VEXDREN-2710 file (C-alpha; in Angstrom, 1 decimal):
% VEXDREN-2710
k/r/px/py/pz
1/MET/-31.9/-26.5/-118.0
2/ALA/-29.7/-26.1/-115.0
3/ASP/-32.0/-28.7/-112.4
4/GLU/-31.5/-31.2/-115.2
5/ILE/-27.5/-30.7/-115.7
6/ALA/-27.3/-30.9/-112.2
7/ALA/-29.2/-34.1/-112.1
8/ILE/-27.4/-35.9/-115.3
9/GLU/-23.7/-34.8/-113.0
10/GLN/-25.4/-36.9/-109.8
11/GLN/-26.2/-39.9/-111.7
12/LEU/-23.0/-40.0/-114.0
13/LYS/-21.0/-39.5/-110.2
14/GLN/-22.9/-42.4/-109.1
15/GLN/-23.0/-44.6/-111.7
16/GLY/-19.5/-44.6/-112.7
17/ALA/-19.4/-46.1/-116.0
18/GLY/-23.0/-45.7/-116.7
19/GLU/-26.1/-46.7/-117.8
20/GLU/-27.4/-46.7/-121.7
21/ASP/-30.8/-44.9/-119.8
22/LEU/-28.1/-42.0/-118.5
23/GLY/-26.8/-41.9/-122.2
24/ALA/-30.7/-41.6/-123.3
25/ARG/-30.9/-38.8/-121.1
26/ILE/-28.2/-37.0/-121.7
27/LEU/-29.1/-37.2/-125.5
28/ALA/-32.8/-35.8/-124.6
29/ALA/-31.5/-32.7/-122.6
30/ARG/-28.6/-32.0/-125.5
31/LEU/-31.9/-32.2/-128.1
32/ARG/-33.8/-30.0/-126.2
33/TRP/-30.8/-27.7/-125.4
34/PRO/-28.6/-27.8/-128.5
35/HIS/-26.5/-25.3/-127.7
36/ASP/-25.1/-25.7/-124.1
37/LEU/-21.4/-26.6/-123.9
38/ARG/-21.8/-28.2/-120.0
39/LEU/-24.0/-30.7/-121.8
40/GLN/-22.0/-31.2/-124.4
41/LEU/-19.4/-32.0/-122.2
42/LEU/-20.8/-34.1/-119.7
43/GLN/-21.9/-36.3/-123.0
44/GLY/-18.1/-36.4/-123.4
45/SER/-17.8/-37.7/-120.1
46/TRP/-20.4/-40.4/-120.5
47/LEU/-18.7/-42.0/-123.5
48/GLU/-15.2/-42.5/-122.2
49/ALA/-17.2/-43.8/-118.9
50/THR/-18.8/-46.3/-121.2
51/GLY/-15.3/-47.3/-122.8
52/ARG/-15.6/-45.3/-126.6
53/GLY/-12.6/-43.3/-125.8
54/ASP/-12.5/-42.1/-129.4
55/ASP/-16.3/-41.0/-129.6
56/ALA/-15.6/-39.0/-126.0
57/ALA/-12.5/-37.3/-128.0
58/ALA/-14.9/-36.7/-131.1
59/CYS/-17.5/-35.2/-128.9
60/PHE/-14.7/-32.8/-127.1
61/ARG/-13.5/-31.8/-130.1
62/THR/-16.8/-30.8/-131.6
63/ALA/-17.4/-28.5/-128.7
64/GLN/-14.2/-27.0/-129.2
65/ALA/-15.1/-26.3/-132.7
66/GLU/-18.0/-24.9/-131.7
67/HIS/-17.2/-23.1/-128.9
68/PRO/-13.4/-21.7/-129.9
69/ALA/-13.5/-19.2/-127.2
70/ASN/-14.0/-21.5/-124.3
71/PRO/-11.3/-23.3/-123.0
72/TRP/-13.2/-26.4/-121.4
73/PRO/-13.1/-28.4/-124.6
74/ALA/-9.6/-28.1/-125.3
75/VAL/-8.8/-28.8/-121.6
76/ARG/-11.1/-31.9/-121.4
77/LEU/-9.7/-33.3/-124.7
78/VAL/-6.2/-33.2/-123.3
79/GLU/-6.7/-35.0/-119.9
80/LEU/-8.7/-37.7/-122.3
81/LEU/-5.5/-37.9/-124.5
82/LEU/-3.3/-38.2/-121.6
83/ARG/-5.5/-41.3/-119.6
84/GLN/-5.7/-43.1/-122.8
85/ARG/-1.7/-43.0/-123.5
86/ARG/-2.0/-41.1/-126.5
87/GLN/0.5/-38.4/-125.2
88/GLU/2.0/-37.0/-128.2
89/GLU/-1.5/-36.0/-129.4
90/ALA/-1.7/-34.6/-125.7
91/ARG/0.9/-32.4/-126.2
92/GLY/-0.2/-31.2/-129.5
93/ASP/-3.5/-30.5/-128.7
94/PHE/-2.2/-28.9/-125.4
95/ARG/0.4/-26.5/-126.9
96/ALA/-2.2/-25.5/-129.7
97/SER/-5.3/-25.0/-127.8
98/VAL/-5.0/-24.6/-123.9
99/TRP/-1.3/-23.4/-123.5
100/GLY/-2.0/-20.1/-125.1
101/GLY/-5.4/-20.1/-123.8
102/THR/-7.9/-18.3/-121.4
103/ALA/-7.8/-21.6/-119.0
104/PRO/-7.0/-20.8/-115.3
105/GLU/-3.1/-20.4/-114.6
106/ARG/-3.2/-23.4/-112.1
107/THR/-5.1/-25.8/-114.9
108/ARG/-2.9/-25.1/-117.4
109/LEU/0.5/-25.4/-115.6
110/GLY/-0.6/-28.8/-114.2
111/LEU/-1.2/-29.9/-117.8
112/LEU/2.4/-28.6/-118.4
113/SER/3.7/-30.5/-115.7
114/VAL/2.1/-33.4/-116.9
115/THR/2.8/-33.5/-120.9
116/THR/6.1/-32.7/-120.3
117/ALA/6.6/-35.5/-117.4
118/SER/5.3/-37.9/-120.3
119/ILE/8.3/-37.4/-122.2
120/PRO/11.1/-39.8/-121.0
121/ASP/13.8/-38.5/-122.6
122/VAL/15.6/-34.6/-121.3
123/ALA/16.4/-34.0/-124.9
124/GLY/13.0/-34.4/-125.7
125/ARG/11.5/-32.6/-122.6
126/GLU/13.7/-29.5/-123.3
127/ALA/12.5/-29.7/-127.3
128/TYR/8.7/-29.6/-126.5
129/LEU/9.2/-27.1/-123.7
130/ARG/10.9/-24.6/-126.6
131/SER/8.2/-25.3/-128.5
132/LEU/6.1/-23.8/-126.0
133/LEU/7.7/-20.0/-126.0
134/SER/5.9/-17.9/-127.5
135/GLN/7.0/-14.4/-126.1
136/HIS/4.6/-13.8/-123.6
137/PRO/4.8/-13.1/-119.6
138/ASP/3.7/-17.3/-119.4
139/ASP/6.7/-18.0/-121.1
140/ARG/8.5/-17.8/-117.4
141/PHE/6.7/-20.9/-116.7
142/VAL/8.3/-22.7/-119.5
143/LEU/11.4/-21.1/-118.9
144/LEU/11.4/-22.2/-115.1
145/LYS/11.0/-25.8/-116.0
146/LEU/14.0/-25.9/-118.6
147/ALA/15.8/-24.2/-115.6
148/VAL/14.8/-27.3/-113.6
149/LEU/15.9/-29.2/-116.2
150/ARG/19.6/-27.9/-116.5
151/TYR/19.8/-28.2/-112.7
152/ARG/19.1/-31.6/-112.8
153/GLN/22.3/-32.0/-115.3
154/LYS/24.1/-29.9/-112.9
155/ASP/24.9/-27.1/-115.3
156/ARG/24.4/-24.3/-112.9
157/PRO/25.2/-21.5/-115.3
158/ALA/22.6/-22.3/-117.6
159/ALA/20.2/-22.5/-114.6
160/GLU/21.1/-19.7/-113.5
161/ALA/20.6/-17.4/-116.7
162/LEU/17.0/-19.2/-117.4
163/PHE/16.3/-18.3/-113.9
164/ALA/16.9/-14.9/-114.4
165/GLU/15.2/-14.6/-117.9
166/ALA/11.7/-16.3/-116.1
167/ALA/12.0/-13.3/-113.2
168/ARG/12.2/-10.9/-116.0
169/LEU/8.6/-11.8/-117.4
170/GLY/6.9/-12.1/-113.6
171/PRO/6.6/-13.7/-110.3
172/MET/7.9/-17.2/-110.1
173/THR/6.0/-20.4/-108.5
174/ASP/7.3/-21.5/-105.1
175/GLU/8.7/-24.6/-106.3
176/ALA/10.9/-23.2/-108.5
177/GLN/12.1/-20.5/-105.5
178/LEU/13.2/-23.6/-103.9
179/ILE/15.4/-24.7/-106.8
180/GLN/16.5/-21.1/-106.9
181/LEU/17.6/-21.3/-103.2
182/ASP/19.8/-24.2/-103.9
183/LEU/21.3/-22.1/-106.6
184/HIS/21.8/-19.5/-104.1
185/PHE/23.3/-21.2/-101.6
186/ALA/25.3/-23.4/-104.4
187/ALA/27.0/-20.0/-105.4
188/ALA/27.6/-18.8/-101.4
189/ARG/24.9/-16.0/-102.3
190/PHE/24.0/-16.3/-99.1
191/GLU/22.1/-12.9/-98.1
192/ALA/19.8/-13.9/-100.9
193/ALA/19.5/-17.4/-99.8
194/TYR/18.4/-16.3/-96.4
195/GLY/16.0/-13.2/-97.8
196/LEU/14.2/-15.8/-100.3
197/ALA/14.0/-18.5/-97.4
198/ARG/12.6/-16.1/-95.0
199/ASP/10.0/-14.8/-97.5
200/LEU/8.7/-18.0/-98.5
201/GLN/8.5/-18.9/-95.2
202/ALA/6.5/-16.1/-94.2
203/ARG/4.0/-16.4/-97.5
204/HIS/3.9/-20.3/-96.1
205/PRO/4.2/-20.4/-92.5
206/ASP/2.7/-24.2/-92.6
207/ARG/5.2/-25.5/-94.8
208/VAL/8.2/-27.1/-92.8
209/GLU/10.5/-27.0/-95.6
210/PHE/10.9/-23.0/-96.0
211/ALA/11.6/-23.5/-92.3
212/ARG/14.4/-25.8/-92.8
213/ARG/15.8/-23.3/-95.7
214/SER/15.5/-20.2/-93.4
215/ILE/17.9/-22.3/-90.6
216/GLN/20.3/-23.2/-93.4
217/ALA/20.3/-20.1/-94.4
218/ALA/21.0/-18.4/-91.2
219/LEU/23.4/-20.9/-90.1
220/PHE/25.6/-20.1/-93.4
221/LEU/25.4/-16.4/-92.2
222/HIS/26.7/-17.2/-89.0
223/ARG/23.6/-16.0/-86.9
224/LEU/23.4/-18.3/-84.6
225/ASP/20.9/-16.8/-82.2
226/GLU/18.2/-17.0/-85.2
227/VAL/19.1/-20.6/-85.9
228/ILE/18.4/-21.4/-82.6
229/ALA/15.1/-19.7/-82.2
230/GLN/13.7/-20.7/-85.5
231/LEU/15.3/-24.2/-85.0
232/GLN/13.7/-24.7/-81.6
233/THR/10.2/-23.3/-82.7
234/ALA/10.2/-25.8/-86.1
235/LEU/11.1/-28.7/-83.7
236/LEU/8.1/-28.0/-81.5
237/ARG/5.7/-27.2/-84.3
238/TRP/7.0/-30.4/-86.2
239/PRO/8.4/-32.6/-84.0
240/GLU/8.2/-35.9/-86.5
241/ASP/10.2/-34.3/-89.0
242/TRP/13.4/-36.0/-89.4
243/LEU/14.8/-33.7/-92.0
244/LEU/14.5/-31.2/-89.0
245/LEU/16.8/-33.3/-87.0
246/PHE/19.2/-33.6/-89.7
247/ARG/19.5/-30.4/-89.3
248/TYR/19.7/-29.8/-86.0
249/ASN/22.6/-32.5/-86.2
250/ARG/24.6/-30.4/-88.3
251/CYS/24.1/-27.2/-86.5
252/PRO/27.1/-26.2/-84.6
253/LEU/25.0/-25.1/-81.6
254/PRO/26.2/-24.3/-77.9
255/GLY/26.3/-27.2/-75.8
256/GLU/23.9/-25.7/-73.4
257/VAL/21.4/-25.3/-76.2
258/ASP/22.3/-29.0/-77.5
259/ARG/21.7/-30.7/-74.2
260/LYS/18.0/-28.9/-74.3
261/LEU/17.3/-29.5/-77.5
262/PHE/18.3/-33.2/-76.8
263/ALA/16.3/-33.7/-73.7
264/ALA/13.1/-32.2/-75.4
265/LEU/13.5/-34.9/-78.5
266/SER/13.9/-37.8/-76.1
267/THR/10.4/-37.1/-74.7
268/ARG/9.1/-37.9/-78.5
269/GLN/11.3/-40.9/-78.8
270/GLU/8.7/-44.0/-77.5
271/ALA/5.9/-42.0/-79.7
272/LEU/8.1/-41.8/-83.1
273/THR/8.8/-45.9/-82.7
274/GLY/8.1/-47.0/-86.4
275/ASN/9.6/-43.4/-87.9
276/ASP/13.3/-45.0/-88.8
277/ARG/14.7/-41.9/-90.7
278/TRP/13.7/-40.0/-87.3
279/LEU/15.4/-42.4/-85.3
280/PHE/18.4/-42.9/-86.7
281/GLN/18.6/-38.7/-87.0
282/TYR/18.1/-39.5/-82.8
283/ALA/20.3/-42.2/-82.4
284/ILE/23.3/-39.8/-84.2
285/ALA/22.2/-36.8/-81.7
286/SER/22.3/-39.5/-78.7
287/LEU/25.9/-39.9/-79.7
288/ARG/27.2/-36.9/-78.3
289/HIS/25.0/-36.7/-74.8
290/ALA/23.8/-40.7/-73.6
291/ASP/26.3/-44.1/-73.3
292/ALA/26.8/-45.9/-76.2
293/GLY/25.4/-49.1/-75.5
294/PRO/21.6/-48.1/-75.3
295/THR/22.4/-46.1/-78.8
296/LEU/24.4/-49.2/-80.1
297/ALA/21.2/-51.2/-79.4
298/MET/18.5/-48.6/-81.1
299/LEU/21.0/-48.6/-84.4
300/GLN/21.2/-52.5/-84.1
301/ALA/17.2/-52.4/-84.5
302/LEU/17.5/-49.9/-87.5
303/ALA/19.8/-51.9/-89.5
304/ALA/17.5/-54.0/-91.1
305/SER/15.3/-51.0/-92.0
306/ALA/14.8/-50.5/-95.7
307/THR/14.9/-46.8/-94.8
308/VAL/18.1/-46.0/-93.2
309/GLY/19.7/-49.8/-92.4
310/HIS/22.2/-49.0/-95.1
311/MET/23.4/-46.0/-92.5
312/ALA/22.7/-47.7/-89.3
313/ALA/24.1/-50.9/-90.1
314/PRO/27.8/-49.9/-90.7
315/LEU/27.7/-47.3/-87.7
316/ALA/26.5/-50.5/-85.6
317/ALA/29.0/-52.5/-86.8
318/ALA/31.9/-49.8/-85.7
319/LEU/30.6/-49.6/-82.5
320/ALA/30.5/-53.0/-82.0
321/ALA/33.9/-53.8/-82.9
322/TYR/34.8/-53.0/-79.3
323/PRO/33.8/-53.7/-76.1
324/PRO/31.6/-50.9/-74.3
325/GLU/35.2/-49.4/-72.2
326/HIS/36.6/-48.6/-75.4
327/TRP/33.6/-45.6/-75.7
328/ALA/33.3/-44.5/-72.4
329/ASN/35.7/-41.5/-72.9
330/PRO/37.9/-41.7/-69.8
331/ARG/39.5/-38.4/-70.8
332/ALA/36.4/-36.2/-71.0
333/VAL/36.9/-35.3/-74.9
334/SER/34.1/-33.1/-75.5
335/ASN/31.6/-33.2/-77.9
336/ALA/30.1/-29.5/-77.6
337/CYS/30.5/-26.9/-80.7
338/ASP/31.7/-24.6/-77.7
339/ASP/35.1/-26.6/-77.7
340/ASP/36.8/-25.9/-81.3
341/VAL/40.2/-26.9/-79.8
342/GLN/40.9/-29.7/-77.9
343/LEU/44.4/-30.7/-77.4
344/LEU/45.1/-34.0/-75.5
345/PRO/48.8/-34.7/-75.1
346/GLN/50.3/-37.9/-74.2
347/PRO/53.4/-38.6/-72.7
348/GLY/55.6/-40.4/-74.9
349/ALA/53.9/-39.7/-77.9
350/VAL/55.0/-40.4/-81.3
351/ALA/52.9/-38.3/-83.4
352/THR/50.1/-35.6/-83.4
353/ILE/47.2/-36.5/-84.5
354/ILE/44.5/-33.9/-85.6
355/LEU/41.0/-34.4/-86.3
356/PHE/39.0/-32.4/-88.7
357/SER/35.6/-33.0/-87.7
358/SER/33.2/-34.0/-90.2
359/VAL/29.7/-32.1/-90.9
360/ALA/28.2/-34.4/-88.8
361/GLY/30.7/-33.3/-85.6
362/GLY/33.3/-35.9/-85.5
363/LEU/34.8/-38.7/-87.1
364/GLY/32.3/-39.8/-89.5
365/TYR/29.3/-39.8/-87.4
366/LEU/31.3/-40.5/-84.1
367/PRO/31.3/-37.3/-81.8
368/PHE/35.0/-36.6/-80.6
369/GLY/34.2/-38.2/-77.2
370/LEU/33.8/-41.7/-79.0
371/ALA/36.4/-41.1/-81.9
372/ASP/38.9/-40.8/-78.5
373/GLY/38.2/-44.5/-78.1
374/LEU/40.1/-45.4/-80.9
375/LEU/42.5/-42.7/-81.2
376/ARG/43.7/-42.8/-77.5
377/GLN/44.8/-47.1/-78.6
378/ARG/48.1/-45.5/-79.8
379/LEU/50.6/-43.1/-78.4
380/VAL/49.9/-39.9/-79.8
381/ASN/49.2/-36.4/-79.0
382/VAL/45.6/-35.4/-80.7
383/ILE/44.0/-32.0/-81.5
384/TYR/40.1/-32.2/-82.1
385/LEU/39.5/-29.5/-84.3
386/ARG/35.6/-28.1/-85.0
387/ASP/34.3/-25.4/-87.6
388/ARG/31.6/-23.5/-86.0
389/ASN/32.0/-21.6/-89.3
390/HIS/30.2/-24.0/-91.4
391/ARG/32.6/-23.5/-94.0
392/ALA/34.5/-26.6/-94.3
393/PHE/37.4/-25.2/-92.4
394/THR/38.5/-23.2/-95.4
395/SER/37.7/-20.0/-93.3
396/GLY/39.7/-21.7/-90.5
397/VAL/38.9/-22.3/-86.7
398/ARG/37.6/-19.4/-84.5
399/ALA/40.0/-20.1/-81.9
400/LEU/43.0/-20.6/-83.8
401/GLY/42.4/-17.1/-85.6
402/ALA/40.4/-15.0/-88.3
403/ASP/41.1/-16.9/-91.6
404/HIS/42.8/-20.3/-92.6
405/THR/46.3/-18.9/-92.6
406/ALA/45.6/-17.9/-89.1
407/MET/44.5/-21.8/-88.3
408/ILE/47.7/-23.2/-90.2
409/ASP/49.5/-20.9/-88.5
410/ALA/48.6/-21.7/-85.0
411/LEU/48.4/-25.2/-85.5
412/GLN/52.5/-25.0/-86.5
413/THR/53.0/-23.7/-83.3
414/MET/50.9/-26.0/-81.7
415/THR/52.7/-29.0/-83.2
416/ARG/56.4/-27.9/-83.2
417/ARG/56.0/-27.6/-78.8
418/LEU/54.7/-31.0/-79.3
419/GLY/58.0/-31.9/-81.1
420/VAL/56.3/-34.7/-82.8
421/PRO/55.5/-35.6/-86.4
422/VAL/52.0/-34.9/-87.4
423/VAL/49.5/-36.8/-88.7
424/THR/45.9/-35.1/-90.1
425/MET/42.7/-37.0/-90.3
426/GLY/39.1/-36.5/-91.7
427/SER/35.9/-38.2/-92.9
428/SER/34.6/-37.1/-96.0
429/ILE/34.6/-33.1/-96.6
430/ALA/37.0/-32.9/-93.2
431/GLY/38.9/-35.6/-95.3
432/VAL/39.4/-33.1/-97.8
433/ALA/40.5/-30.4/-94.9
434/ALA/42.7/-32.5/-94.1
435/ILE/44.5/-33.3/-97.0
436/ARG/44.7/-29.3/-97.6
437/ALA/46.1/-28.8/-94.0
438/ALA/48.7/-31.9/-94.1
439/THR/50.4/-30.5/-97.2
440/GLN/50.7/-26.5/-96.0
441/LEU/51.8/-28.1/-92.6
442/HIS/54.2/-30.2/-94.3
443/ALA/53.0/-33.2/-92.1
444/ARG/54.0/-36.5/-92.3
445/ALA/50.7/-37.7/-93.5
446/ALA/47.2/-37.1/-94.1
447/ILE/44.4/-39.9/-93.7
448/SER/41.1/-39.1/-95.7
449/PHE/38.1/-41.4/-95.4
450/ALA/36.3/-40.6/-98.5
451/GLY/37.1/-37.3/-99.1
452/PRO/36.2/-35.9/-102.5
453/VAL/38.9/-34.5/-103.9
454/ASN/38.0/-34.0/-107.1
455/LEU/36.2/-30.8/-105.2
456/GLY/38.0/-27.5/-105.1
457/ALA/38.8/-25.5/-108.5
458/ASP/38.5/-28.2/-110.7
459/ALA/34.7/-28.2/-109.4
460/THR/33.9/-25.1/-111.5
461/GLU/34.8/-26.1/-114.6
462/ASP/32.5/-26.7/-117.2
463/GLU/33.3/-30.3/-117.4
464/ALA/33.2/-32.4/-113.9
465/PRO/36.5/-34.4/-113.2
466/PRO/35.3/-38.0/-113.1
467/GLY/33.6/-39.0/-110.4
468/ALA/32.5/-36.0/-109.7
469/ALA/29.5/-35.5/-107.2
470/ARG/28.1/-32.1/-108.0
471/GLY/25.2/-31.6/-105.7
472/THR/24.7/-28.3/-103.9
473/ARG/27.4/-29.1/-100.8
474/ASP/30.1/-30.1/-103.4
475/SER/29.4/-26.6/-105.4
476/LEU/29.5/-24.8/-101.9
477/PHE/32.5/-26.4/-101.4
478/ALA/34.0/-25.4/-104.3
479/SER/33.1/-22.1/-104.2
480/PHE/34.8/-21.8/-101.0
481/THR/38.2/-23.1/-102.4
482/ALA/37.9/-21.4/-105.7
483/ALA/40.8/-19.5/-105.0
484/ASP/43.0/-22.8/-104.3
485/PRO/45.2/-25.0/-106.2
486/ASP/43.1/-28.5/-106.7
487/ILE/43.8/-31.3/-104.3
488/VAL/45.7/-33.0/-106.1
489/ARG/48.5/-30.5/-107.5
490/MET/48.5/-29.9/-104.0
491/VAL/49.5/-33.0/-102.8
492/ARG/51.8/-33.3/-105.8
493/ALA/53.6/-30.2/-104.4
494/ALA/54.1/-31.7/-101.5
495/PRO/56.1/-35.0/-101.9
496/ALA/57.2/-35.6/-98.0
497/THR/53.3/-35.4/-97.3
498/GLN/52.3/-39.1/-97.5
499/VAL/48.6/-39.2/-98.4
500/HIS/46.4/-42.0/-97.5
501/GLN/43.2/-42.3/-98.8
502/CYS/40.2/-44.5/-97.8
503/PHE/37.5/-45.4/-99.6
504/GLY/34.6/-47.9/-100.3
505/ALA/35.6/-50.4/-102.6
506/ASP/32.4/-51.1/-104.3
507/PHE/31.2/-47.8/-104.6
508/ALA/31.6/-46.5/-107.6
509/PRO/31.9/-42.8/-107.4
510/ASP/34.4/-43.0/-104.4
511/VAL/36.7/-45.6/-106.4
512/ALA/36.5/-43.1/-109.6
513/VAL/37.6/-39.9/-107.2
514/ALA/40.2/-42.1/-105.6
515/ARG/41.7/-43.1/-108.8
516/LEU/42.6/-39.2/-109.5
517/LEU/45.1/-39.9/-106.8
518/GLU/46.8/-43.2/-107.8
519/PRO/49.4/-41.5/-110.4
520/LEU/50.6/-39.5/-107.1
521/ALA/54.0/-41.1/-105.6
522/ASN/53.6/-40.0/-102.2
523/VAL/49.7/-41.3/-102.3
524/ARG/48.6/-44.7/-100.9
525/LEU/44.9/-45.8/-101.8
526/HIS/43.4/-48.4/-99.1
527/PRO/39.9/-49.9/-100.9
528/GLU/37.8/-51.3/-98.3
529/PRO/36.3/-54.7/-99.5
530/GLY/32.9/-55.0/-99.0
531/CYS/32.1/-51.2/-98.7
532/ALA/29.2/-49.9/-101.5
533/ASP/28.2/-46.6/-99.8
534/HIS/30.3/-43.4/-98.8
535/PHE/30.3/-44.6/-95.1
536/ALA/33.9/-45.6/-95.3
537/ILE/34.9/-44.7/-92.0
538/GLU/32.6/-46.7/-90.4
539/HIS/33.3/-49.7/-92.4
540/ALA/37.2/-49.2/-91.4
541/ILE/36.3/-49.6/-88.2
542/ALA/34.4/-52.0/-87.8
543/SER/37.2/-54.3/-90.1
544/GLY/39.9/-53.4/-88.0
545/SER/41.3/-51.3/-90.7
546/PHE/41.4/-47.9/-89.1
547/LEU/43.7/-49.3/-86.7
548/ALA/46.0/-50.2/-89.5
549/ILE/45.7/-47.4/-91.9
550/LEU/46.7/-45.1/-89.0
551/ASP/49.6/-47.5/-88.0
552/ALA/51.0/-47.1/-91.7
553/ALA/50.5/-43.6/-91.2
554/LEU/52.5/-43.1/-87.8
555/PRO/56.6/-42.9/-87.7
556/ASP/56.3/-46.1/-84.9
557/GLN/53.5/-48.6/-84.3
558/VAL/53.6/-48.6/-80.6
559/ALA/50.4/-49.2/-79.2
560/ALA/49.1/-47.1/-76.0
END
């Protein structure tokens, strides 16, 4: 019998749809060994291969009735129904005969995922998943899927509760723990995030995503030595992983370490031609270390890329908007993270600009050395600030004291000595930092390029404000600012401070956010025409509106 079954399996595999002689051979074997389940399942597979799906389903149902303790007839039936797109039947049979059965966990979890994914609407998925709960340890897998639904709906408290309930029933899947990592980050539980990330990394040393998360968690814990060691190891092991370069570009590394890593990455550039995501991140790094000309050429080549063109094209246009001498950095402004405070006074200055660095380390993607090519066109002092604490400036700047209050006090002292009005500036999250600081410094103005002003205390409420972007980073920023008044109230309470909010006129999320400021008398909105993304700063530089907005914020429009 074993030899005959092996021969039938081989013939079925070779013939695909099968021939009638194979059907006759299976029937003869079944007559000879009528109670053998394997032959019965092979008959069902042959019937499906010859286009008789209903007969195959009937065959599997008969096998299920004759072998009620065996899980495989029900598994084969559900798989068949799914292939035939009879999803509702498949879910019913899975719920009745497979989920609570004895099939291997891997098999049941795979079918759980497929049957759940066959339901297009969230409410239907939730109802189906809840119908599978049966007060059994396996409920944890259903609870984890429910938690993922809540997570994707940006309902963090419900997701947290479901994860906790699942954890009490047994160990979680690695994929579920990845989402739990995001929840730890969003709630600023960095020790828990680091412990979980390191545990996952130890269990799966060949999976780069766990290495990335370990680096991210170590960064938030200010364990810079560990960040450097892990980043160096990971870049050597996975040299083609563009997300590692993304993480590298956002790590406040010492200048010497940054230079060495960039030199190592430069040896890979030619080999990775065609990997547009990697090349774009490499171009961002090269802006810190190389002349703008070659990098501009690289960005222009990437402008038509299907994957990164929406980011490369605005940046290339911004760099191309000015002649090369504007980007030459004659004042030797440092791009190194070690230099978290740089003051560049200018004789006859009409104002002092305080530029808060973005997460990429400058004014949008432009590092400070290139941003200076714009600001030195006006008679202004410039203070360049960098957040080595990786807290969107909510915990201050290290060189200016222990916390945000110390930073504001130090900036008050510095700007008072300079004796001219203050204008703060930043892009995206740094734009919010600029507004917050301007209201506390009693500054003349704040310039925010697409700053998500809907974050802060309001973002922790059950209902998100209009246009809210409630991702992990945004939730994280909200956790840093939960004790502060929301940005709208801060602006309203500082009527002498003019706030300039620039945003993409065709980018609905940022338009909705900007509208939150519209009712305030001390706010001017600057919609950037033709900008349909979050990169308002690059579009504004390319169009020339950057200097126009800057001039509107200055007491006198005097060019350097």
